[in-house]
C-alpha positions in Angstrom: 17.0 3.1 5.4 14.6 5.5 7.4 10.9 5.2 7.6 8.9 8.5 8.2 5.5 9.9 8.0 4.7 11.1 4.5 3.9 14.8 3.8 2.0 16.7 0.9 5.7 17.3 -0.6 5.8 13.6 -1.1 2.8 13.4 -3.5 4.6 13.4 -7.0 7.4 11.1 -5.8 5.0 8.5 -4.3 2.9 8.9 -7.6 5.8 8.2 -9.6 6.9 5.2 -7.6 3.3 3.9 -7.4 3.1 4.1 -11.2 6.5 2.3 -11.8 5.5 -0.4 -9.3 2.1 -1.1 -11.0 4.0 -1.0 -14.5 6.4 -3.7 -13.2 4.0 -5.8 -11.3 1.0 -5.7 -13.5 2.5 -6.1 -17.0 0.5 -8.7 -18.6 -2.2 -8.4 -16.1 -3.6 -5.1 -17.0 -3.7 -3.5 -20.4 -0.4 -2.0 -21.5 -2.5 1.0 -22.9 -3.5 1.8 -19.3 -0.3 1.0 -17.8 1.6 3.1 -20.3 -1.3 5.6 -20.7 -3.3 7.7 -18.3 -1.9 5.7 -15.1 0.8 8.2 -14.3 -1.5 11.2 -14.5 -4.3 9.5 -12.4 -1.9 8.4 -9.8 -0.5 12.0 -9.6 -3.9 13.5 -9.3 -4.8 10.8 -6.5 -1.7 11.6 -4.4 -2.0 15.2 -4.8 -5.6 15.1 -3.7 -4.8 12.5 -0.9 -2.2 14.4 0.8 -3.5 18.0 0.1 -5.3 18.2 3.5 -2.8 16.6 5.7 -1.6 19.6 6.9 -4.9 20.7 8.2 -5.5 17.8 10.5 -3.8 14.7 11.8 -3.8 12.2 9.1 -4.4 12.7 5.2 -7.5 13.8 3.6 -9.3 10.4 3.8 -8.0 10.0 7.3 -5.1 7.8 6.2 -1.5 7.6 7.1 1.4 7.6 4.6 4.7 5.9 5.5 7.8 6.7 3.4 11.0 4.4 3.4 13.9 6.3 2.1 17.6 6.2 2.0 19.0 9.7 1.7 16.9 11.4 -0.9 15.9 8.1 -2.5 12.4 6.9 -2.1 12.6 3.2 -1.6 8.9 2.5 -1.0 5.8 3.6 0.8 2.7 2.2 2.5 -0.5 3.9 3.0 -3.2 2.9 5.7 -6.9 4.1 5.8 -9.0 3.5 8.8 -12.4 2.1 7.7 -16.0 2.9 9.0 -16.2 -0.8 10.0 -13.2 -0.5 12.4 -10.8 -2.3 10.1 -7.6 -0.7 8.6 -7.2 -0.7 5.0 -3.4 -1.2 3.9 -4.4 0.6 0.6 -0.9 0.5 -0.7 2.4 -1.1 -0.2 4.8 -0.4 -3.1 8.7 -0.7 -3.5 10.6 0.8 -6.2 10.9 -2.3 -8.5 14.7 -2.0 -8.7 14.7 -2.4 -4.8 12.2 -5.5 -4.2 13.5 -8.5 -2.3 15.7 -6.4 -0.2 13.5 -6.2 3.0 12.0 -2.8 2.4 8.4 -4.3 2.0 8.9 -6.2 5.3 10.1 -3.2 7.2 7.2 -1.0 5.8 4.6 -3.6 6.7 6.1 -3.8 10.3 5.9 0.0 10.6 2.3 -0.1 9.2 1.2 -2.7 11.7 2.8 -0.8 14.4 0.9 2.4 13.5 -2.4 0.4 13.1 -1.7 -1.2 16.5 -0.9 2.1 18.4 -3.6 4.3 16.6 -6.5 1.7 16.4 -5.6 -1.1 19.0 -7.2 -4.4 18.5 -8.4 -3.7 15.1 -7.6 -6.0 12.0 -5.7 -4.8 9.1 -6.5 -5.9 5.5 -5.6 -5.3 2.0 -6.7 -6.3 -1.4 -4.3 -7.9 -4.0 -4.8 -8.9 -7.5 -5.3 -12.7 -7.7 -2.6 -13.3 -10.4 -0.1 -11.2 -8.5 1.9 -14.3 -7.2 4.8 -12.5 -5.8 2.7 -10.2 -3.6 0.5 -13.2 -2.5 3.5 -15.2 -1.4 4.8 -12.1 0.4 1.6 -11.6 2.3 1.1 -15.3 3.1 4.6 -15.5 4.5 3.9 -12.2 6.6 0.9 -14.2 8.1 -2.1 -12.7 6.1 -5.1 -15.1 5.5 -7.2 -14.8 2.4 -10.8 -13.6 3.6 -12.6 -12.8 0.6 -12.5 -13.0 -3.1 -14.0 -10.6 -5.7 -13.9 -8.7 -8.9 -12.4 -5.2 -9.1 -13.3 -2.6 -11.7 -10.8 -0.1 -12.7 -11.6 3.3 -14.0 -10.2 2.5 -17.6 -13.3 0.0 -17.6 -11.6 -3.5 -17.2 -12.1 -5.9 -14.3 -9.7 -8.2 -12.5 -10.1 -10.8 -9.6 -8.6 -9.8 -6.4 -8.2 -11.5 -3.0 -8.5 -10.0 0.3 -6.0 -10.8 2.8 -6.5 -9.9 6.6 -4.3 -9.8 9.7 -6.3 -9.9 13.2 -4.7 -8.2 16.2 -2.8 -11.4 17.3 -1.3 -11.8 13.8 -0.1 -8.2 13.8 1.5 -8.5 17.3 3.1 -11.7 16.0 4.5 -10.2 12.9 6.0 -7.1 14.6 7.4 -9.3 17.6 9.1 -11.4 15.1 10.5 -8.6 12.9 
């Protein structure tokens, strides 16, 4: 497996994996009409837009950074980080091909994401938002040293709301994770 920086040419593959990941992880949590309906087109539009400007400057259109995990031509997973105005780094996406979960790809991507954050934004915390009922992801983030720092409701474009939890890693937790892995 190789981890590399993503490019605009990765947009549609990333969007497809993102959709597949949501369909697997959020079945029963989100309406099936959303997961099997407009989600695929929404993800494609978002990723094309996100990555469209990455060739014009360092980072993607929103200042983010895409990491791609692949084996040969197969996309295994991806992570996407966005520096925030408050100094924190949002790990906006960490998704693995549903057929590949449990094989260490998520941990590898998390390590690379933390290394990127520590190098480009030293000393800044990394956080993410996860649906409260996504038990598998919560177990992964807790095992990786993340701490629940907030809880709130999130509203989706399709008009429904779900509870989410924010997990945060401070600079020491980031260093500890990257050193241990």
